[in-house]
C-alpha positions in Angstrom: 0.0 0.0 0.0 2.7 2.5 1.0 4.8 1.5 -2.0 1.8 2.2 -4.3 1.3 5.6 -2.6 5.0 6.5 -3.0 4.8 5.5 -6.7 1.6 7.6 -7.2 3.3 10.6 -5.5 6.4 10.3 -7.7 4.3 9.9 -10.9 2.0 12.8 -10.2 4.9 15.0 -9.2 6.6 14.4 -12.5 3.4 14.9 -14.5 2.4 18.1 -12.8 6.0 19.4 -12.3 5.3 19.8 -8.6 7.7 18.9 -5.7 6.9 15.5 -4.3 6.3 17.0 -0.8 3.6 19.2 -2.3 1.9 16.2 -3.9 2.2 14.3 -0.7 0.7 17.2 1.2 -2.3 17.3 -1.2 -2.8 13.6 -1.0 -2.9 13.6 2.8 -5.4 16.5 2.7 -7.5 14.5 0.2 -7.5 11.4 2.5 -8.3 13.6 5.6 -11.2 15.3 3.8 -12.6 11.9 2.6 -12.4 10.3 6.1 -14.0 13.4 7.7 -16.9 13.1 5.2 -17.3 9.3 5.6 -17.1 9.3 9.4 -18.7 12.7 9.9 -15.7 14.0 11.9 -15.3 17.7 12.5 -11.9 17.8 14.2 -8.7 18.2 12.2 -7.0 15.0 11.1 -3.4 14.2 10.6 -2.4 11.6 8.1 0.9 9.7 8.1 2.3 7.2 5.5 4.3 4.5 7.3 5.7 1.1 6.5 2.7 -0.4 8.3 0.2 1.5 6.3 -1.8 4.8 6.6 -2.1 6.1 10.1 -4.9 8.6 11.0 -4.8 10.8 14.1 -7.3 13.3 15.5 -5.6 16.5 16.5 -6.4 17.8 20.0 -5.1 20.7 21.9 -3.0 18.5 24.1 -1.7 16.3 21.3 -2.8 13.7 18.8 -5.0 10.6 19.4 -5.1 7.6 17.0 -8.5 7.4 15.2 -10.3 4.2 15.9 -10.8 3.0 12.4 -10.1 -0.3 10.7 -7.3 -0.8 8.2 -9.9 -1.9 5.6 -11.9 1.3 6.2 -8.8 3.4 5.8 -7.7 1.7 2.6 -11.2 1.9 1.1 -11.6 5.6 1.9 -8.0 6.4 0.8 -8.6 4.6 -2.6 -11.8 6.7 -3.0 -9.9 9.9 -2.0 -7.1 9.2 -4.5 -9.7 9.2 -7.3 -12.3 11.8 -6.2 -10.7 14.2 -3.8 -7.1 14.1 -4.9 -7.7 15.8 -8.3 -9.4 18.9 -6.7 -6.6 19.0 -4.0 -4.0 18.9 -6.7 -5.7 21.7 -8.6 -5.6 23.7 -5.4 -2.0 22.7 -4.9 -1.1 24.0 -8.3 -2.8 27.3 -7.6 -1.2 27.6 -4.3 2.2 26.0 -5.1 4.1 28.8 -3.4 2.0 28.7 -0.3 2.2 24.9 0.1 6.0 24.8 -0.6 6.6 27.5 2.0 4.1 25.9 4.5 6.5 22.9 4.4 9.4 25.3 5.3 7.6 26.8 8.4 10.1 26.9 11.2 13.2 26.9 8.9 15.6 29.7 7.9 14.9 31.4 4.6 16.8 34.2 2.7 15.2 36.9 0.6 15.6 40.4 -0.8 14.0 43.5 0.7 11.4 44.9 -1.8 9.9 47.6 0.3 10.0 49.2 3.8 6.5 50.2 4.9 5.8 53.3 6.9 5.1 51.3 10.1 8.5 49.7 9.9 7.4 46.4 8.5 9.6 45.0 5.7 8.3 43.2 2.6 10.8 40.5 1.6 10.8 38.7 -1.8 11.5 35.0 -1.3 11.4 34.2 -5.0 7.9 32.7 -5.6 6.2 34.6 -2.8 6.5 37.7 -0.7 6.8 37.6 3.0 6.6 40.2 5.8 9.2 40.9 8.5 7.1 42.8 11.0 8.8 45.6 13.0 8.2 43.5 16.2 10.1 40.6 14.8 13.2 42.7 13.8 16.2 42.9 16.1 16.2 46.4 17.8 18.4 48.9 15.8 18.2 47.1 12.5 17.5 49.2 9.5 16.7 47.9 6.0 16.7 49.4 2.5 15.5 48.1 -0.8 17.8 45.4 -2.3 19.2 44.3 1.1 19.5 40.5 1.6 17.7 39.3 4.7 18.1 35.9 6.5 15.2 35.1 8.9 13.1 32.4 10.4 9.9 31.5 8.5 7.8 31.9 11.6 4.3 31.4 10.3 2.5 30.6 7.0 -1.2 31.2 7.0 -4.1 32.3 4.9 -5.6 35.8 5.3 -8.8 36.4 3.3 -7.8 33.5 1.1 -4.4 34.8 0.3 -1.1 33.3 1.6 0.7 35.4 4.2 4.2 34.5 5.3 5.6 36.0 8.5 9.3 36.2 9.2 11.2 36.6 12.5 14.7 37.5 13.5 14.0 37.7 17.2 12.5 34.2 17.9 14.8 31.8 19.9 14.2 29.2 17.1 16.0 31.5 14.7 19.2 31.2 16.8 18.8 27.4 17.1 18.4 27.0 13.3 21.5 29.1 12.7 23.5 26.9 15.0 22.2 23.8 13.2 23.2 25.3 9.9 26.6 26.6 10.8 27.9 23.9 13.2 28.3 20.4 11.6 28.2 18.6 14.9 24.8 20.2 15.7 23.5 19.5 12.2 24.6 15.9 12.5 22.9 15.7 16.0 26.1 14.8 17.8 25.4 17.9 19.8 21.9 18.7 20.9 20.6 22.2 21.5 18.6 21.7 24.7 17.3 25.3 25.3 17.7 28.8 23.9 16.9 32.1 25.5 17.3 35.5 23.9 17.0 39.2 24.5 17.3 40.0 20.8 20.3 42.1 19.8 21.7 42.1 23.3 22.4 38.7 24.7 21.5 35.0 24.4 22.1 31.8 26.3 22.2 28.4 24.7 22.3 25.1 26.6 24.0 22.3 24.7 24.5 18.6 25.3 26.8 16.0 23.7 25.6 12.4 23.4 29.3 11.3 23.7 30.3 12.3 27.2 34.0 12.6 26.0 33.0 15.5 23.8 33.1 19.1 24.9 29.9 20.6 23.4 30.6 24.1 24.6 34.1 24.2 23.1 32.9 22.7 19.8 30.0 25.2 19.5 32.0 28.2 20.4 35.0 27.2 18.3 38.7 28.2 18.7 38.8 31.7 20.1 35.1 32.0 19.3 35.5 31.3 15.6 32.3 29.4 15.2 30.0 31.4 17.4 31.2 34.8 16.2 29.6 34.7 12.7 26.3 33.8 14.3 26.6 36.7 16.7 27.3 39.0 13.8 24.3 37.8 12.0 22.2 38.7 15.1 23.6 42.3 15.1 26.3 41.6 17.7 24.1 39.6 20.1 26.4 38.2 22.7 25.9 34.4 22.9 26.7 32.5 26.1 27.0 28.7 25.5 26.6 26.5 28.6 26.6 22.8 29.2 23.2 21.3 29.9 22.6 18.9 32.8 19.6 17.1 34.2 20.6 18.3 37.7 18.4 21.3 38.0 20.5 23.0 40.8 23.6 22.7 38.7 21.8 23.8 35.6 20.7 27.0 37.4 24.3 27.6 38.5 25.6 27.3 35.0 22.8 29.4 33.6 23.9 32.3 35.8 27.4 32.3 34.3 29.6 34.3 34.3 28.6 34.6 38.0 29.5 31.7 40.2 26.8 30.9 42.7 27.8 29.3 46.0 24.4 27.9 47.0 21.1 27.1 45.3 17.9 26.3 47.1 15.0 25.0 45.0 11.3 25.6 46.0 9.6 23.2 43.5 6.0 24.0 44.5 6.6 27.7 43.4 9.0 26.7 40.6 11.4 29.1 42.2 15.1 29.0 43.1 17.0 31.1 45.6 20.6 31.6 44.7 23.5 32.9 46.8 26.4 34.6 45.1 29.4 36.5 46.6 28.6 40.1 47.3 31.0 41.3 44.7 29.3 39.2 42.0 25.7 40.3 42.8 25.6 42.8 39.9 27.3 40.3 37.6 24.7 37.6 38.4 21.8 40.0 37.9 23.3 41.6 34.8 22.7 45.0 33.2 18.9 45.8 33.5 18.5 42.3 34.9 19.6 40.7 31.6 21.5 37.8 33.0 18.9 36.6 35.5 16.1 37.1 32.9 17.9 34.9 30.5 18.7 32.3 33.1 15.0 32.2 34.0 14.0 31.7 30.4 16.6 29.0 29.9 15.9 26.9 33.0 12.1 27.8 33.4 12.7 28.5 37.1 12.0 31.9 38.7 15.4 32.9 40.1 15.9 35.1 43.2 19.6 36.2 43.3 20.9 37.4 46.6 24.2 37.8 48.5 25.5 35.0 50.6 24.7 37.0 53.8 21.1 37.5 52.8 20.8 33.8 51.8 22.1 32.8 55.2 19.7 35.2 57.0 16.8 33.8 55.0 17.8 30.2 55.9 18.0 31.1 59.6 14.6 32.8 59.5 13.0 29.7 57.9 14.6 27.5 60.6 13.2 29.7 63.3 9.8 29.5 61.8 
């Protein structure tokens, strides 16, 4: 069954001069539409082609649930969809080729040319087949664009507005930095090193937590490169954003210590019910731990997902004694 589907996709893609992924997307839509009609289902369905056959899932807010439908039923409806619904879905795919192709690229990095800067600061970017918008809010503070500039950005969202495709770009999203690391650093691209978490204050500073599957590897050194040779070009792409790379660990106390680098905490107390951590640092490192305008502690909070209260060792000890007395 799956081999037949693969052959069908390859054949139709060749005949229609469409990318195979666009034809596959259209076929999955056709099968989903046919199943919804046959089973009178209103929820959105996800279709997957696997070695075992066609898998159907109902999409819920909290995830996907397998649809309770027999293999025979799926195959019957899929065969019908391939004949009846697929043609109309393909016609739509041909009309919306650009939209569907870029829908597949959602969450990836794209490069385009600035066509126009609007009065509100939004930038229209030509991606080749379609035009995208880099809203002012998704631009790194201080960036200025003019017609003809090349722009690299994350394709944040591809949606329909009044029936027309609308592509939204972002240069501020944490995923943009993650994708740049995956593109520029081979060990990350090859998944030898995993990006566990990213936190950014765009244009100012970022923190990235990395983990190597091979414990003998130094993920921080590999990502940063000799004298910063690997991280520097990425920093420059982000308008000089300073990028701190730290080694991820499952030990939450230790992860919080590392997240507050370059400060060196001497004690960490976790309060799990409040998702809060109290951290002691030497008095002369207090401003370093907090950072300019609270930058360091804000990023540590975003990276670890713990609310972090930084205090001097003296205040930490006083608080400890107060709790003991209570």
